[in-house]
C-alpha positions in Angstrom: 0.0 0.0 0.0 1.3 3.4 -1.0 1.2 6.1 1.6 0.0 9.5 0.3 2.7 12.1 0.5 2.5 15.9 0.8 5.5 17.9 -0.1 6.0 21.4 1.3 7.6 24.1 -1.0 9.8 27.0 0.2 7.0 29.5 0.5 5.0 27.3 2.9 8.2 26.0 4.7 9.0 29.5 6.0 5.6 29.8 7.6 5.9 27.7 10.8 2.2 28.0 11.6 1.2 26.7 8.2 3.7 23.8 8.4 2.3 22.9 11.8 -1.4 23.0 10.6 -0.6 21.0 7.5 1.4 18.4 9.4 -1.2 18.0 12.1 -4.0 17.5 9.5 -1.8 15.2 7.5 -1.1 13.0 10.6 -4.9 12.7 11.2 -5.4 11.7 7.5 -2.4 9.3 7.4 -0.5 11.5 4.9 3.3 11.6 5.0 4.7 15.2 5.0 8.1 15.9 3.5 10.3 18.9 2.6 12.9 18.5 -0.1 16.5 18.8 1.1 17.0 21.9 -1.2 14.1 23.6 0.5 15.3 22.6 4.0 18.8 24.0 3.2 17.1 27.3 2.1 15.1 27.5 5.3 18.0 26.8 7.5 20.0 29.5 5.8 17.2 32.0 6.2 16.7 31.2 9.9 20.4 31.7 10.5 20.2 35.1 8.7 17.3 36.2 10.8 19.0 35.1 14.0 22.1 37.0 13.2 20.2 40.1 12.1 18.4 40.1 15.5 21.5 39.4 17.5 20.4 35.9 18.4 22.3 32.6 18.4 21.2 30.2 15.7 20.3 26.7 17.0 19.9 24.0 14.4 18.3 21.8 17.1 15.2 24.1 17.1 14.5 23.4 13.4 15.3 19.7 13.8 13.1 19.5 16.9 10.2 21.4 15.1 10.3 19.0 12.1 10.7 15.9 14.3 7.7 16.8 16.5 5.5 17.2 13.5 6.9 14.1 11.7 8.0 16.2 8.8 10.7 14.3 6.9 13.6 15.9 4.9 13.7 14.1 1.5 17.1 13.5 0.1 18.1 15.7 -2.9 19.6 13.7 -5.7 19.4 14.1 -9.4 21.0 11.4 -11.5 21.7 11.4 -15.2 18.5 9.6 -16.1 16.4 12.0 -14.2 18.2 15.1 -15.5 17.7 13.8 -19.1 14.0 13.0 -18.5 13.4 16.4 -16.9 15.2 18.2 -19.8 12.8 16.4 -22.2 9.8 17.3 -20.1 10.8 20.9 -20.0 11.4 21.0 -23.7 7.9 19.5 -24.4 6.3 22.3 -22.2 8.6 25.1 -23.4 9.9 24.1 -26.9 11.2 27.5 -27.8 13.8 29.5 -26.0 11.4 32.4 -25.6 8.8 30.1 -24.0 11.4 28.8 -21.5 12.6 32.4 -20.6 9.0 33.5 -20.2 8.2 30.6 -17.9 11.2 31.2 -15.7 10.6 35.0 -15.6 7.0 34.5 -14.6 8.1 32.3 -11.7 10.8 34.8 -10.5 8.7 37.9 -11.1 6.1 36.5 -8.8 8.6 37.3 -6.0 9.8 40.7 -7.3 8.1 44.1 -7.1 6.1 45.0 -10.2 8.6 47.6 -11.4 11.6 45.3 -11.1 13.7 44.9 -14.2 15.4 41.6 -15.1 16.7 40.5 -18.4 15.2 37.3 -19.7 18.6 35.7 -20.3 19.6 36.4 -16.6 16.6 34.6 -15.0 17.8 31.6 -13.0 16.4 28.1 -12.9 15.3 28.1 -9.2 15.1 25.5 -6.5 11.3 25.6 -6.9 11.7 24.2 -10.4 13.7 21.3 -9.1 11.3 20.5 -6.4 8.3 20.8 -8.7 9.8 18.4 -11.2 10.7 15.9 -8.5 7.1 16.1 -7.1 5.7 15.5 -10.5 8.0 12.6 -11.2 6.9 10.9 -8.0 3.2 11.7 -8.6 2.7 13.2 -5.1 1.1 16.5 -3.9 2.8 19.7 -2.9 1.6 22.6 -0.8 2.5 25.9 -2.5 1.5 29.6 -2.6 2.9 30.3 -6.0 0.6 31.9 -8.6 3.2 31.1 -11.4 3.4 28.3 -13.9 6.0 25.7 -13.2 3.8 22.7 -13.7 1.8 21.3 -16.6 -0.8 23.6 -18.2 
């Protein structure tokens, strides 16, 4: 029997109250909750930054304890050759022209930038969110997001 799995993206992961609510509901429903290692790394870095900015000492144990208490697992981050090649094909199918690919990346990044921000299409990065979204799709599981952009299938 396959256990239903809910992944948490970086937007949700930074909101501890939402993580707790999702994890508690998931536990009642028998759903496994995971956060991709890339997202976990991002969150740990951001918490360190906040602590330093506020003159506090960072304690990794607080994050570890929080996740452990809620039974949120950190999913290993590995991309092998076969996966990289399959994802490249999938992205090419969705965005066959360079302009389509640039527009898709820009729409994802601009969702996090002020309306008047200027960024050249060639300078838009392939973000962690794309890696997580592709992994979630490959596994056929669900993900909690707040994005309004278009990483996934149309």
